[in-house]
ROZA-452972 format. One line per 3 residues: number of its first residue (from 1); for each residue x negated, z, y of C-alpha. Coordinates in nm, 3 decimals. Each point is the difference from the previous one (the first is absolute). Layout:
N
NUM = X,Z,Y  ... $
This chain:
506
1 = -0.304,2.073,2.524  -0.312,0.001,-0.304  -0.251,0.125,0.231 $
4 = 0.090,0.340,-0.033  -0.028,0.037,-0.284  -0.387,-0.186,-0.053 $
7 = -0.173,0.335,-0.107  0.173,0.071,-0.284  -0.068,-0.084,-0.379 $
10 = 0.077,-0.349,-0.079  0.099,-0.163,-0.323  -0.308,-0.214,-0.188 $
13 = 0.056,-0.233,-0.264  -0.226,0.097,-0.325  -0.087,-0.269,-0.274 $
16 = 0.229,0.161,-0.227  0.274,-0.089,0.157  -0.121,-0.375,-0.025 $
19 = 0.041,0.049,-0.401  0.300,0.273,0.029  0.216,-0.299,0.237 $
22 = -0.073,-0.342,-0.213  0.111,0.244,-0.297  0.385,-0.138,0.112 $
25 = -0.029,-0.318,-0.148  0.118,0.052,-0.355  0.018,-0.359,-0.026 $
28 = -0.294,-0.149,0.068  0.163,-0.337,0.093  0.131,0.229,0.290 $
31 = -0.336,0.018,0.105  -0.104,-0.291,0.056  0.339,-0.107,0.173 $
34 = -0.113,0.198,0.258  -0.308,-0.271,0.085  0.288,-0.279,-0.050 $
37 = 0.231,0.187,0.235  -0.265,0.051,0.262  -0.063,-0.376,0.061 $
40 = 0.387,-0.088,-0.019  0.035,0.254,0.221  -0.302,-0.168,0.253 $
43 = 0.197,-0.348,-0.034  -0.231,-0.199,-0.271  0.140,-0.266,-0.114 $
46 = -0.308,-0.019,-0.275  -0.124,0.279,-0.275  -0.219,-0.054,-0.214 $
49 = -0.053,0.285,-0.263  -0.306,-0.087,-0.234  -0.323,0.158,-0.191 $
52 = -0.358,-0.033,0.039  -0.233,0.142,-0.241  -0.216,0.268,0.051 $
55 = -0.193,0.151,-0.311  -0.161,0.267,0.225  0.325,0.186,0.116 $
58 = 0.256,0.160,-0.233  0.219,-0.201,-0.169  -0.203,-0.300,0.028 $
61 = 0.149,-0.212,0.257  0.194,0.070,0.403  0.309,-0.065,0.109 $
64 = 0.051,-0.182,0.280  0.314,-0.068,0.271  -0.057,-0.254,0.209 $
67 = 0.250,-0.071,0.268  0.044,-0.246,0.323  0.199,0.195,0.235 $
70 = -0.097,0.128,0.287  -0.223,0.236,-0.102  -0.161,0.294,0.277 $
73 = -0.191,0.062,0.207  -0.288,0.289,0.056  0.271,0.273,0.131 $
76 = 0.305,-0.101,-0.264  -0.271,0.010,-0.260  -0.148,0.311,0.128 $
79 = 0.368,0.172,-0.062  0.108,-0.122,-0.262  -0.246,0.288,-0.179 $
82 = 0.263,0.253,0.132  0.242,0.112,-0.237  0.328,-0.044,0.064 $
85 = -0.047,-0.155,0.308  0.245,-0.303,0.074  0.141,-0.227,0.226 $
88 = 0.227,-0.174,-0.230  0.186,0.347,-0.068  0.339,-0.088,0.263 $
91 = 0.356,0.018,-0.138  0.065,-0.382,0.012  -0.273,-0.159,-0.133 $
94 = -0.062,-0.277,-0.201  -0.347,0.138,-0.096  -0.059,0.151,-0.370 $
97 = -0.302,0.199,0.145  0.147,0.305,0.181  -0.209,0.335,-0.147 $
100 = -0.351,-0.129,0.036  -0.071,0.129,-0.285  0.008,-0.325,-0.178 $
103 = -0.343,-0.137,0.007  -0.171,0.326,-0.037  0.201,0.121,-0.297 $
106 = 0.023,-0.342,-0.224  -0.322,-0.068,0.016  -0.140,0.386,-0.072 $
109 = 0.257,-0.106,-0.305  -0.152,-0.308,-0.140  -0.371,0.115,0.071 $
112 = -0.278,0.211,0.116  -0.098,-0.209,0.333  0.131,-0.243,0.193 $
115 = -0.190,-0.232,0.301  0.237,-0.200,0.217  -0.115,-0.263,0.232 $
118 = 0.227,-0.108,0.263  -0.014,-0.277,0.267  0.243,0.011,0.372 $
121 = -0.077,-0.133,0.349  -0.341,-0.107,-0.127  -0.091,0.324,-0.078 $
124 = -0.115,0.094,-0.359  0.031,0.350,-0.153  -0.110,0.134,-0.361 $
127 = 0.143,0.343,-0.130  -0.131,0.201,-0.266  0.170,0.305,-0.177 $
130 = -0.195,0.086,-0.325  0.040,0.311,-0.178  -0.288,-0.083,-0.188 $
133 = -0.218,0.064,0.316  0.206,0.331,0.087  -0.088,0.138,-0.336 $
136 = -0.340,-0.095,-0.072  -0.053,0.130,0.360  0.159,0.323,-0.090 $
139 = 0.229,-0.149,0.311  0.341,0.225,0.063  0.146,-0.170,0.236 $
142 = 0.108,-0.368,0.078  -0.231,-0.183,0.175  0.025,-0.349,0.068 $
145 = -0.228,-0.302,0.143  0.157,-0.218,0.211  -0.289,-0.248,0.149 $
148 = 0.157,-0.354,0.188  -0.148,-0.322,0.108  0.065,-0.336,0.245 $
151 = 0.124,-0.214,-0.257  -0.203,-0.292,0.213  -0.342,0.151,-0.004 $
154 = -0.009,0.239,-0.242  -0.124,0.268,0.276  0.118,0.323,-0.087 $
157 = 0.225,0.189,0.220  -0.075,0.325,0.050  -0.103,0.296,0.285 $
160 = -0.188,0.218,-0.198  -0.284,-0.163,-0.227  -0.092,0.303,-0.163 $
163 = 0.372,-0.018,-0.167  -0.020,-0.356,-0.101  -0.328,0.042,-0.129 $
166 = 0.159,0.256,-0.275  0.321,-0.148,-0.022  -0.201,-0.330,-0.128 $
169 = -0.201,0.228,-0.234  0.287,0.145,-0.129  0.184,-0.328,-0.097 $
172 = -0.319,-0.156,-0.162  -0.032,0.292,-0.232  0.339,0.086,-0.118 $
175 = 0.162,-0.332,-0.005  -0.084,-0.307,-0.197  -0.134,-0.199,0.305 $
178 = -0.355,0.133,0.064  -0.120,-0.211,0.277  0.168,-0.191,0.333 $
181 = -0.044,-0.353,-0.204  0.241,0.124,-0.206  0.270,0.160,0.234 $
184 = 0.011,-0.269,0.200  0.078,-0.156,-0.314  0.342,0.218,-0.076 $
187 = 0.098,-0.146,0.359  -0.071,-0.301,0.003  0.283,-0.029,-0.274 $
190 = 0.229,0.090,0.237  -0.019,-0.351,0.109  0.302,-0.035,0.248 $
193 = -0.040,0.203,0.367  0.139,0.296,-0.130  0.073,0.200,-0.318 $
196 = -0.132,0.258,-0.288  -0.130,0.062,-0.316  -0.024,0.286,-0.142 $
199 = -0.217,0.065,-0.330  0.003,0.241,-0.248  -0.251,0.165,-0.206 $
202 = -0.121,0.237,-0.265  0.377,-0.050,-0.142  0.192,0.303,-0.192 $
205 = -0.043,0.004,-0.356  0.171,0.093,-0.337  -0.053,0.300,-0.183 $
208 = -0.203,-0.231,-0.238  -0.209,-0.125,0.325  0.156,-0.352,-0.043 $
211 = 0.186,-0.089,0.363  0.343,0.108,0.066  -0.013,-0.382,0.115 $
214 = -0.005,-0.250,-0.223  -0.143,-0.383,0.114  -0.052,-0.168,-0.342 $
217 = 0.301,-0.005,-0.212  0.150,-0.277,0.234  -0.252,-0.120,0.220 $
220 = 0.255,-0.142,0.307  0.110,0.372,0.001  -0.038,0.381,0.024 $
223 = 0.153,0.184,-0.249  -0.001,0.415,-0.117  -0.212,0.050,-0.269 $
226 = 0.158,0.049,-0.288  0.396,-0.006,0.099  0.085,-0.331,-0.044 $
229 = 0.280,0.001,-0.324  0.363,-0.175,-0.089  0.191,0.314,0.134 $
232 = -0.195,0.058,0.322  0.141,-0.261,0.281  -0.306,-0.221,0.130 $
235 = 0.034,0.187,0.332  -0.184,0.271,-0.103  -0.224,-0.197,-0.167 $
238 = -0.049,-0.282,0.217  -0.121,0.025,0.364  0.092,-0.343,0.050 $
241 = 0.331,0.044,-0.223  0.012,0.291,0.273  -0.094,-0.139,0.316 $
244 = 0.236,-0.329,-0.120  0.299,0.257,0.116  -0.144,0.262,0.239 $
247 = 0.177,-0.183,0.332  0.347,-0.080,0.033  -0.136,-0.256,0.228 $
250 = -0.364,-0.155,-0.068  -0.083,-0.156,0.333  -0.373,0.068,-0.154 $
253 = -0.257,-0.215,-0.278  -0.090,0.233,-0.208  -0.319,-0.151,-0.229 $
256 = -0.107,0.296,-0.295  -0.301,-0.166,-0.108  0.000,-0.336,0.178 $
259 = 0.362,-0.074,-0.174  0.320,-0.025,0.196  0.221,0.279,-0.092 $
262 = 0.353,-0.167,-0.025  0.193,0.221,0.199  0.327,0.085,-0.209 $
265 = 0.322,0.016,0.223  0.218,0.215,-0.259  0.398,-0.081,0.098 $
268 = -0.109,-0.339,-0.063  -0.125,0.060,-0.334  0.312,0.156,-0.133 $
271 = 0.334,-0.127,-0.149  0.315,0.041,0.211  -0.126,0.178,0.277 $
274 = 0.203,0.150,0.219  0.021,0.202,0.350  0.152,0.339,0.100 $
277 = -0.003,0.105,0.340  -0.006,0.389,0.096  0.106,0.127,0.314 $
280 = -0.130,0.412,-0.003  0.018,0.177,0.314  -0.252,0.263,-0.263 $
283 = -0.405,-0.006,-0.057  -0.079,0.205,0.374  -0.258,0.185,-0.105 $
286 = -0.262,-0.167,0.180  0.219,-0.154,0.258  0.082,0.433,0.050 $
289 = -0.335,0.043,-0.012  -0.143,-0.224,0.290  0.284,0.114,0.215 $
292 = -0.114,0.336,0.010  -0.365,-0.049,0.013  0.115,-0.232,0.361 $
295 = 0.238,0.208,0.083  -0.327,0.264,0.020  -0.234,-0.218,0.117 $
298 = 0.261,-0.092,0.329  -0.030,0.415,0.050  -0.402,-0.015,-0.044 $
301 = 0.055,-0.284,0.282  0.191,0.167,0.241  -0.212,0.288,-0.057 $
304 = -0.338,-0.202,0.120  0.207,-0.176,0.252  0.090,0.352,0.144 $
307 = -0.383,0.095,-0.018  -0.106,-0.251,0.210  0.314,0.014,0.250 $
310 = -0.132,0.374,0.032  -0.374,-0.140,0.074  0.120,-0.227,0.213 $
313 = 0.116,0.272,0.158  -0.244,0.244,0.010  -0.250,-0.239,0.145 $
316 = 0.201,-0.073,0.336  0.059,0.346,0.051  -0.388,0.075,0.008 $
319 = -0.084,-0.358,0.191  0.150,-0.105,0.282  -0.001,-0.317,0.216 $
322 = -0.393,0.051,0.080  -0.119,0.024,-0.366  -0.350,-0.132,-0.028 $
325 = -0.027,-0.283,-0.200  -0.035,0.196,-0.338  0.356,0.188,0.016 $
328 = 0.191,-0.328,0.091  -0.190,-0.184,-0.317  0.139,0.333,-0.205 $
331 = 0.383,-0.040,0.155  -0.032,-0.401,-0.099  -0.085,0.062,-0.338 $
334 = 0.254,0.306,-0.078  0.291,-0.253,0.137  -0.061,-0.294,-0.209 $
337 = -0.031,0.234,-0.308  0.320,0.138,0.123  0.159,-0.349,0.039 $
340 = -0.170,-0.051,-0.368  0.188,0.336,-0.124  0.294,-0.144,0.112 $
343 = -0.036,-0.367,-0.140  -0.088,0.201,-0.338  0.391,0.221,0.012 $
346 = 0.146,-0.331,0.076  -0.111,-0.171,-0.284  -0.012,0.263,-0.218 $
349 = 0.386,0.098,0.094  0.075,-0.413,-0.017  -0.176,0.065,-0.394 $
352 = 0.215,0.315,-0.044  0.304,-0.159,0.066  -0.036,-0.313,-0.221 $
355 = -0.107,0.282,-0.293  0.312,0.084,0.019  0.265,-0.336,0.050 $
358 = -0.195,-0.070,-0.323  0.062,0.325,-0.177  0.399,-0.119,0.071 $
361 = 0.012,-0.338,-0.111  -0.013,-0.068,-0.388  -0.192,-0.214,-0.216 $
364 = 0.061,-0.297,-0.199  -0.185,0.029,-0.317  0.015,-0.388,-0.260 $
367 = -0.019,0.027,-0.365  -0.041,-0.290,-0.193  0.045,0.039,-0.371 $
370 = -0.004,-0.308,-0.290  -0.111,0.071,-0.376  -0.361,-0.089,-0.142 $
373 = 0.089,-0.296,-0.229  -0.406,-0.074,-0.098  -0.046,0.398,-0.092 $
376 = 0.283,0.161,-0.009  -0.236,0.385,-0.104  -0.105,-0.049,0.371 $
379 = 0.228,0.125,0.225  0.087,0.321,0.211  -0.019,-0.078,0.405 $
382 = -0.281,-0.095,0.214  0.012,0.211,0.339  -0.192,-0.123,0.297 $
385 = -0.042,0.176,0.275  -0.096,-0.271,0.310  -0.044,-0.233,-0.189 $
388 = -0.259,0.209,-0.236  0.017,0.072,-0.405  0.114,0.423,-0.006 $
391 = 0.148,-0.014,-0.339  0.080,-0.255,-0.291  0.202,-0.034,-0.258 $
394 = 0.121,0.302,0.052  0.304,-0.014,-0.228  0.309,0.261,0.123 $
397 = 0.359,0.145,-0.114  0.101,-0.204,-0.362  -0.410,-0.175,-0.087 $
400 = -0.108,0.332,0.029  0.188,0.032,-0.384  -0.165,-0.301,-0.192 $
403 = 0.224,0.057,-0.247  0.288,-0.156,0.196  -0.021,-0.373,0.074 $
406 = 0.150,0.022,0.368  -0.200,-0.095,0.253  -0.251,-0.076,-0.211 $
409 = -0.197,-0.294,0.154  0.174,0.057,0.374  -0.346,-0.046,0.230 $
412 = 0.094,0.181,0.366  -0.206,-0.089,0.279  0.025,0.219,0.405 $
415 = -0.162,-0.007,0.297  0.016,0.292,0.137  -0.125,0.074,0.363 $
418 = -0.246,0.278,0.116  0.223,0.130,0.272  0.302,0.082,-0.285 $
421 = -0.248,0.089,-0.273  -0.382,0.069,0.055  -0.238,0.025,-0.319 $
424 = -0.279,0.231,-0.081  -0.362,-0.077,0.101  -0.130,-0.207,-0.323 $
427 = 0.322,-0.220,0.055  0.093,0.138,-0.376  0.325,0.165,0.089 $
430 = 0.230,0.118,0.238  -0.064,0.298,0.229  0.335,0.152,-0.010 $
433 = 0.098,0.008,-0.349  0.373,0.128,0.061  0.055,-0.346,0.199 $
436 = -0.219,-0.145,-0.260  0.261,0.082,-0.268  0.308,-0.060,0.230 $
439 = -0.112,-0.387,-0.019  -0.037,-0.039,-0.347  0.338,0.165,-0.016 $
442 = 0.157,-0.258,0.235  -0.193,-0.248,-0.203  0.153,0.038,-0.270 $
445 = 0.326,0.020,0.059  -0.063,-0.383,0.161  -0.196,-0.023,-0.325 $
448 = 0.380,0.017,-0.223  0.158,-0.131,0.313  -0.206,-0.297,-0.147 $
451 = 0.001,0.021,-0.337  0.370,-0.014,0.000  -0.011,-0.296,0.228 $
454 = -0.180,-0.146,-0.267  0.244,-0.009,-0.216  -0.317,0.050,-0.304 $
457 = 0.232,0.273,-0.145  0.294,-0.172,-0.055  -0.138,-0.298,-0.215 $
460 = -0.262,0.228,-0.179  -0.358,0.100,0.040  -0.158,-0.121,-0.319 $
463 = 0.213,-0.349,0.050  -0.170,0.019,0.365  -0.311,-0.009,-0.114 $
466 = 0.008,-0.192,-0.288  0.057,-0.279,0.243  -0.348,0.046,0.098 $
469 = -0.174,-0.008,-0.274  -0.016,0.377,-0.069  0.014,0.174,-0.301 $
472 = 0.277,0.351,-0.054  -0.306,0.148,-0.253  -0.265,0.132,0.225 $
475 = 0.113,0.005,0.434  -0.412,-0.035,0.094  -0.057,-0.298,-0.258 $
478 = -0.014,-0.317,0.233  0.248,-0.277,0.014  -0.077,-0.284,-0.221 $
481 = -0.223,-0.261,0.116  0.266,-0.274,-0.194  0.094,-0.315,0.251 $
484 = 0.333,0.043,-0.005  -0.007,0.357,0.162  -0.320,-0.043,0.262 $
487 = 0.219,-0.332,0.152  0.338,0.292,0.041  -0.259,0.254,0.154 $
490 = -0.127,-0.271,0.223  0.349,-0.185,0.061  0.070,0.353,0.162 $
493 = -0.303,0.092,0.220  -0.089,-0.150,0.362  -0.248,-0.202,-0.031 $
496 = -0.312,0.112,0.279  -0.194,-0.237,0.206  -0.309,0.220,0.127 $
499 = -0.189,-0.208,0.283  -0.380,0.118,0.154  0.124,0.236,0.292 $
502 = 0.238,0.219,-0.253  0.286,-0.130,0.143  0.237,-0.010,-0.323 $
505 = 0.338,-0.271,-0.042  0.290,0.036,-0.268 $
């Protein structure tokens, strides 16, 4: 149907949008996590996050993400340069990315430029997106070189030799890799038959000219420059700590600067964890929208079917049985389109009925609460969506009043399926604020129930914490390292053994 509008003006993506789009990531680790999410969605079992020193580039180093996922063929690679285009966006999808935006917004938040290398089906493809290129050449639209090669022969895959040569010339000029050997070396880092390497360079700097990312304070970590402080949660300045809790189900091994990230299952690190089940008929904003979209899709499909049916009748009227082969072919093609449109109507009606049933269904949420006896000042709710962390240390209800000690030290965990609530595209919040606050209210009710069930108030809050070596003088002071208290805390926490494939055993 879009053909009828081909003469009208179309929206064009300008270079300024890349910057504006990246600013949605106020939390820099959220931008890094977008690259981790992409590797996980690509079914990677291993992701290496590392830096390479290059003093010629702004920031002095490159940030690299290398995974062994399914990779992309040339057509799939070409698709990712379209902002907002995603094959993942279905309501029951267990994939994290759904907006077709994470790679672009994440990389452009971290640096000015990125280059991507990917392998799949005996093909290799390179993508360059460079704001340095656009600025230096005064270009106001997003131009993206996407050359490809055959893996076995290293021969270019091209239909236009002039276009391929121009793409390669731009990559040599605006990437850190200045000749063919350098490019092939990056593909060689993908040692399997498939995988992807993303390299971000010309990194963003703070106002004092120092890179936002600190790789010197701890050579095994990537930190936020100048952010480490005793009153700040480690996940807010250490990407290693943040990556350790990024997923409820950590099925992918992650290495940062060559050292493995030990995934932390929050519920196994808490004192007396308890599970609560909440059955809700609410949280219907997303599915209600999808019902309307499905209903509209049925109407459009029915209109297309009627048009196809009318076309068949018109052709049959104008052509008799002795019609020429050309006319017979037209009628045959029209019949074929009509049958396809009927199938499309049936498929979309079925989908619409499924959405209607889902709208009536109730949904189950599992809340788990426990006490953080190792660091009692690090409390609050951890809210995940499709296993991906959205909110951490979110204090609710009585936890907001730090003068009161009710529910202080308690950590709550919930994984909300995307069919109930969907996150914003930067995955740092939820799209519907009203539903999010309803979730917090419900969690607050169960938090109070947990505190009551635990019986800490009855035994005395001060007495409870004294047993684990805490002083009542300052809530933020760490517990005593005296052997008797270390043993007391250790006895109450389950021992977790983590094997090489990230299965966790209590």
